[in-house]
N, C-alpha and C positions, 0 to 999 in steps of 0.2 A: 396140547402137542398136535399141531395139525399139520402131517406130512405135504409137503407141495415138491411141484419138480421146477427146476430151473428153467429159465424161459425161451432157453436155446438161439440167445443173440447170433445173427448173422457172421459168418466167418470173415474176416477181414473189416471189421470195425473198428474203428480206433478209441485206445482206452481213452474213457472220459477224465478231464483231470479234476482233482481233488488240492486239495491244502487241510491237512489233517495233522493232529498231534498227538503223542505218546501221552501215556500219564503222567511221565515226565517233560510233559511241557517239549519234545522235541516234535520240529515242524516236519512234513514231508510230503511229495507230488511226483507222483508217477516217473515224472523228467528226472527225478533226483534219483529214484529208487531202482530202475530200469539197470539190469545187469548189461556185459557184452554180448550176451544173446537172446535175454528175455525178461520179463517178469510176469510171474503168479500174483495176480489180485484174489486172496479167498475171505469171503466173506462169512464169518465165523461169530459164536457166541461162547459165553462162558457158560450157558448150565444147558447148552443144548444136549441130546445124548448121543442125535448123529455126530455132533460136533468130537463128543468125547469118545466115539465110538474109534474115530480116523486119529484121534490128537496127535499121541505119539508118534505114531503112522507120518505124519503128514510133519511133525518137528523132522522125525528120519530123513523125509525124502526133501524138505526144505534143504538140507545140509546137504542133503548127496547134490541135488543138482545144481546148486550153489557152485560145485565146481567148474560146472558145465558152464557158468555163466550167465546162471538163470538165476537172478532173487527173488525173495517172494514177500507178500506183505498182506496183512491181518487184517479187516476192516471188519468192526463191531455196530451195527449200528440199530437195535434193538432198544425197544424203548422203556427207557432204565426204568422211569414212576409206575410202571404197570410189572414191571421182572428187575427189580431190582439188584439180583443174579448179576446182571450184566453189568451192572455199573462199572464206572471206569476206573473206580479206587480196585476193581477184583480182576482186574487184565491183569497185573505182574502175577499173579499170584498163577493165573490160569496160564499161561505163557511159561510160566518157572513147572508148571503142570507134566502142561508135556511137553515141554522142550525146547520150546519155538524163539528160537535166536532171531529170529524174524521180527520187526515192527508190527508193534499192535495199536490199530488205534481206533479212535473212536469217530464214530460220523453222529454228531447230536442231532442235527439238524434232519437224519437221513436223505439228506436231496444226492450225495456220492453215490448209494445202496437203488436210489429212483435212476437213477443218469446209466448208472451197468445195469439198470433191470433186476438187479438182483431179487431173487424170490423166494433162497432158504437160508441155513444154514447146516449143512457149510455150501455155496456155491462160491465155483473155482474155473476164473479167469486162465488162460494163457496166451502173453502176448508177446509178439519180434522183439527184438531190439528198436522197430519202429514203430514198437507199440501199435501195432495189428494185432487183432487176433485170430488165434492160431488154434485155440480149443478153448470149450466151456463142456462145461458137465460133472459128472461125477470123479470124484477120487479113484474108484476101483467098483467092484460087483457086489462087497462088502455091506453089511445091513446091518445092526444095533440086532443083539439077540439071536442072530442065523450063524453060531458057532465058528465062522471065519473069521482069521485074522487080519485086519486090512494090512494092502502092500503099496495102493497107492499104483495099479496095476497101468491103471487108466489116463492119470496125470503123467507117469513116468514114459509111456508110450507116446504122449504127445511131445513131452519135453524133447525124448531119444530123436524122434523125427528133425523137431526144430534144430535143435542143436548138430545135427548132420546135414541139415539147409536142405532138405526133402516137404515134399507139399506136404499140409496135415495131414494127418490119422483121419482116414473115412467111418472110420466106428467112433462116435458118439454119443453117450447117454447121458440125457439130463441127468443134471445129481437130483438125490429124494434129501428131504432133509426136513426141520422144522422150518415154518414160516416163519418170515422176520417179524418182527412183534412191530408192526405199526404204528406209530402215533395215531390218537384221533385224529380223523382227516389227513391225512398222509397214504393211506392205502390206495398205490396205483393200481390203476384199472387189472393188470393182470393179476390184483389178489381177489380174488373171492369170485 
């Protein structure tokens, strides 16, 4: 496992489009997913200990934020040939384990991860109703093995500001997590 930071894409950036499917074959695009207030795009994986650390708390946060009109979608972009634990047929079990009620999609070409400049799992992006970036970075300050229970304080503060119509929060810190497992030849310039 290589721990890396998220790339901190400029605020105001538009959400790159995608057309990805769940393990059950349901297709999803950002424009179809966004709630009345916004959309969280979370790059996740089945095996990453950083994702496991926040997994249940992320499920709780997604349910809570849905009441404010903020939808959530998870995307797994890892190389499943090298990391079979991230295979699409295991994604439903991961979602069930952590109580993820949101769509958990597979990015087989990794083009969506590149378009979002995703670097790690978890890597979180919060977009407003017009799909403009208002937050990117960490779920909260906790880390695996640190003894603290994750609560999503950073993401929740950003979502609260968005729901209130306030300016994006100033304190935005990079996420830290397992590097996205790039297929040979797919690693973007910001990796390595």
